[in-house]
C-alpha positions as CSV (number, residue, x, y, z in Angstrom):
1,X,-11.7,1.3,19.3
2,X,-9.1,4.0,19.9
3,X,-7.6,1.8,22.7
4,X,-7.4,-1.2,20.4
5,X,-5.5,0.9,17.9
6,X,-3.2,2.2,20.5
7,X,-2.5,-1.3,21.8
8,X,-1.4,-2.4,18.3
9,X,0.8,0.6,17.9
10,X,2.6,-0.3,21.2
11,X,3.5,-3.7,19.7
12,X,4.9,-2.4,16.4
13,X,8.5,-1.3,16.1
14,X,8.9,2.5,15.5
15,X,10.4,2.0,12.0
16,X,7.2,0.2,10.7
17,X,4.3,2.3,9.5
18,X,0.8,1.1,10.4
19,X,-1.8,1.7,7.8
20,X,-5.5,1.4,8.8
21,X,-7.3,-0.6,6.2
22,X,-10.8,0.8,6.2
23,X,-12.7,-1.1,3.5
24,X,-16.3,-1.3,4.5
25,X,-15.7,0.7,7.6
26,X,-17.2,4.1,8.4
27,X,-15.7,7.5,9.0
28,X,-15.7,6.8,12.7
29,X,-13.1,4.1,12.3
30,X,-10.9,6.5,10.4
31,X,-11.3,9.1,13.2
32,X,-10.5,6.4,15.8
33,X,-7.3,5.5,14.0
34,X,-6.4,9.2,13.7
35,X,-7.0,9.8,17.4
36,X,-4.7,6.8,18.2
37,X,-1.9,8.3,16.0
38,X,-2.5,6.3,12.8
39,X,-2.7,8.7,9.9
40,X,-2.2,6.4,6.9
41,X,-5.5,5.2,5.7
42,X,-6.0,2.4,3.0
43,X,-9.0,2.0,0.8
44,X,-9.8,-0.6,-1.8
45,X,-12.2,1.4,-3.9
46,X,-11.9,4.9,-5.4
47,X,-15.5,6.0,-4.8
48,X,-15.5,4.8,-1.2
49,X,-12.3,6.7,-0.5
50,X,-13.7,9.8,-2.2
51,X,-16.8,9.7,0.0
52,X,-14.9,9.2,3.2
53,X,-12.4,12.0,2.5
54,X,-15.3,14.4,2.2
55,X,-16.5,13.3,5.7
56,X,-13.2,13.0,7.6
57,X,-11.6,16.3,8.7
58,X,-8.7,14.7,10.5
59,X,-5.4,14.9,8.6
60,X,-4.6,11.6,6.8
61,X,-2.5,10.2,4.1
62,X,-4.8,8.1,1.8
63,X,-3.5,4.9,0.1
64,X,-5.1,2.9,-2.7
65,X,-4.6,-0.7,-1.6
66,X,-7.1,-2.4,-3.9
67,X,-6.9,-3.4,-7.5
68,X,-7.1,-0.2,-9.6
69,X,-8.9,-0.4,-12.9
70,X,-7.4,1.6,-15.6
71,X,-10.6,3.5,-16.2
72,X,-10.4,4.8,-12.6
73,X,-6.9,6.0,-12.9
74,X,-7.8,9.7,-13.5
75,X,-10.0,9.9,-10.4
76,X,-7.5,7.9,-8.3
77,X,-4.8,10.3,-9.2
78,X,-6.9,13.0,-7.6
79,X,-8.2,11.2,-4.5
80,X,-5.1,9.3,-3.3
81,X,-1.7,10.3,-2.0
82,X,-0.3,6.9,-2.6
83,X,-1.3,4.1,-5.0
84,X,0.2,0.8,-3.8
85,X,-1.2,-1.4,-6.6
86,X,0.5,-0.3,-9.8
87,X,1.1,-3.5,-11.7
88,X,1.5,-2.5,-15.4
89,X,3.1,0.2,-17.5
90,X,-0.3,1.1,-19.0
91,X,-1.7,1.9,-15.6
92,X,1.3,3.9,-14.6
93,X,1.1,5.9,-17.8
94,X,-2.6,6.6,-17.3
95,X,-1.9,7.9,-13.8
96,X,0.9,10.0,-15.2
97,X,-1.4,11.6,-17.8
98,X,-3.9,12.5,-15.1
99,X,-1.3,13.8,-12.7
100,X,0.3,16.0,-15.3
101,X,-3.0,17.8,-15.8
102,X,-3.6,18.0,-12.1
103,X,0.0,19.3,-11.6
104,X,0.6,17.0,-8.6
105,X,3.0,14.1,-7.8
106,X,1.9,10.7,-6.5
107,X,3.8,8.1,-4.5
108,X,3.4,4.6,-5.9
109,X,4.3,1.0,-5.1
110,X,4.5,-1.9,-7.5
111,X,2.1,-4.7,-6.6
112,X,3.8,-8.0,-6.9
113,X,1.9,-11.3,-7.4
114,X,4.5,-13.1,-5.2
115,X,2.5,-16.3,-5.1
116,X,1.8,-16.3,-8.8
117,X,-1.9,-16.8,-8.2
118,X,-3.7,-16.9,-11.6
119,X,-6.6,-14.7,-10.6
120,X,-4.8,-12.1,-8.5
121,X,-3.5,-8.8,-9.8
122,X,0.2,-7.9,-9.6
123,X,3.3,-8.1,-11.6
124,X,5.3,-11.4,-11.6
125,X,8.6,-11.1,-9.8
126,X,10.6,-11.4,-13.1
127,X,8.8,-8.4,-14.6
128,X,9.2,-6.0,-11.7
129,X,12.6,-4.6,-12.7
130,X,11.4,-3.6,-16.2
131,X,8.2,-2.1,-14.7
132,X,10.2,-0.1,-12.1
133,X,12.5,1.2,-14.8
134,X,9.5,2.4,-16.9
135,X,7.8,4.0,-13.8
136,X,11.1,5.9,-13.1
137,X,10.7,7.6,-16.5
138,X,7.4,9.2,-15.5
139,X,8.0,12.6,-13.8
140,X,4.7,12.7,-11.8
141,X,5.1,9.2,-10.3
142,X,7.5,8.6,-7.4
143,X,8.3,4.9,-7.1
144,X,8.7,4.2,-3.3
145,X,8.8,0.4,-3.1
146,X,6.9,-2.8,-3.4
147,X,3.6,-4.2,-2.1
148,X,2.3,-7.8,-1.9
149,X,-0.3,-10.0,-0.3
150,X,0.7,-13.7,-0.1
151,X,-1.8,-16.5,-0.9
152,X,-4.2,-17.5,1.9
153,X,-2.7,-20.0,4.3
154,X,-3.7,-22.0,7.3
155,X,-1.6,-19.8,9.6
156,X,0.9,-16.9,9.7
157,X,3.9,-19.1,9.1
158,X,2.5,-20.0,5.7
159,X,3.2,-16.4,4.6
160,X,6.8,-16.4,5.7
161,X,8.3,-17.8,2.5
162,X,6.5,-15.3,0.4
163,X,7.5,-12.4,2.7
164,X,11.1,-13.6,2.5
165,X,10.9,-13.7,-1.3
166,X,9.5,-10.2,-1.3
167,X,12.4,-9.0,0.9
168,X,14.9,-10.5,-1.5
169,X,13.2,-8.9,-4.5
170,X,13.0,-5.6,-2.7
171,X,16.7,-5.6,-1.8
172,X,17.7,-6.7,-5.3
173,X,15.7,-3.9,-6.9
174,X,17.3,-1.3,-4.6
175,X,20.7,-2.4,-5.8
176,X,19.7,-2.5,-9.5
177,X,17.8,0.9,-9.7
178,X,20.0,4.0,-10.2
179,X,20.5,6.0,-7.1
180,X,20.2,8.6,-5.7
181,X,16.6,9.3,-6.8
182,X,16.4,12.6,-8.7
183,X,14.1,14.1,-6.1
184,X,14.5,14.7,-2.3
185,X,15.5,12.2,0.3
186,X,11.8,11.7,1.2
187,X,11.4,9.9,-2.1
188,X,13.8,7.1,-1.3
189,X,12.9,3.6,-2.5
190,X,12.4,2.3,1.0
191,X,8.8,0.9,1.4
192,X,8.0,-2.8,1.6
193,X,4.2,-3.0,2.2
194,X,3.3,-6.5,3.3
195,X,1.5,-8.1,6.2
196,X,-2.1,-7.8,7.3
197,X,-4.0,-8.5,10.6
198,X,-3.4,-12.3,10.5
199,X,0.3,-12.3,9.7
200,X,1.8,-8.8,10.3
201,X,4.2,-10.0,13.0
202,X,5.8,-12.5,10.6
203,X,5.9,-9.8,7.9
204,X,7.8,-7.4,10.2
205,X,10.2,-10.2,11.1
206,X,10.9,-10.6,7.3
207,X,11.4,-6.9,6.6
208,X,8.1,-5.2,6.2
209,X,8.2,-1.4,6.7
210,X,4.4,-0.9,6.2
211,X,1.7,-3.2,7.4
212,X,-2.0,-2.9,6.4
213,X,-4.3,-3.7,9.3
214,X,-8.1,-3.8,9.5
215,X,-9.5,-6.4,12.0
216,X,-6.5,-6.0,14.3
217,X,-7.3,-2.4,14.8
218,X,-11.1,-2.3,14.6
219,X,-12.3,-5.8,15.3
220,X,-14.3,-8.0,12.9
221,X,-16.8,-6.5,10.6
222,X,-20.4,-7.2,11.5
223,X,-22.1,-9.9,9.5
224,X,-23.8,-8.8,6.3
225,X,-27.5,-8.5,6.5
């Protein structure tokens, strides 16, 4: 498993961060990723992340990459270092309230529903600027960039138009948002999270700076019993 992770890392350009998506994986997968040099871990559920954090001693940066229900915002603010799936002002404000009490700061990405899928979470592209401006007003949230997962396709190339649209939106937002950010250089708006195991190469070609990989790192999940 460690060798598989190392092989993927050798294929990825140095400027791209590899995140290990560990939904339904055990702590051993997290450790394998860490041993290979991958320290960004993505989880889809707050409770699963909380359980794994208690079992994993290796240093890691924990990302929420699944849909975050508003009633889980308080716990998510404590468990995660990043939340990649902020898609509404209400969710952002709930995170802010929790973070103010906890006296900590959280990196966040805006999740974009780039394919306008009716049953998928995420802000529509035309709403992203307003949402970004509102998030920038919240002192305990640091807006670092955008995140998206394109609609399922028959092959990696089907994702390319959506990745390209995300890159255009990302660059447009960087120009429109006031700079520099009021914090340190490490809080630059510079993260474009897109691309998973089936299409990450295309995502990188189109400008991804963070890719979320599960099967590519760990192999397929065993069939459910």
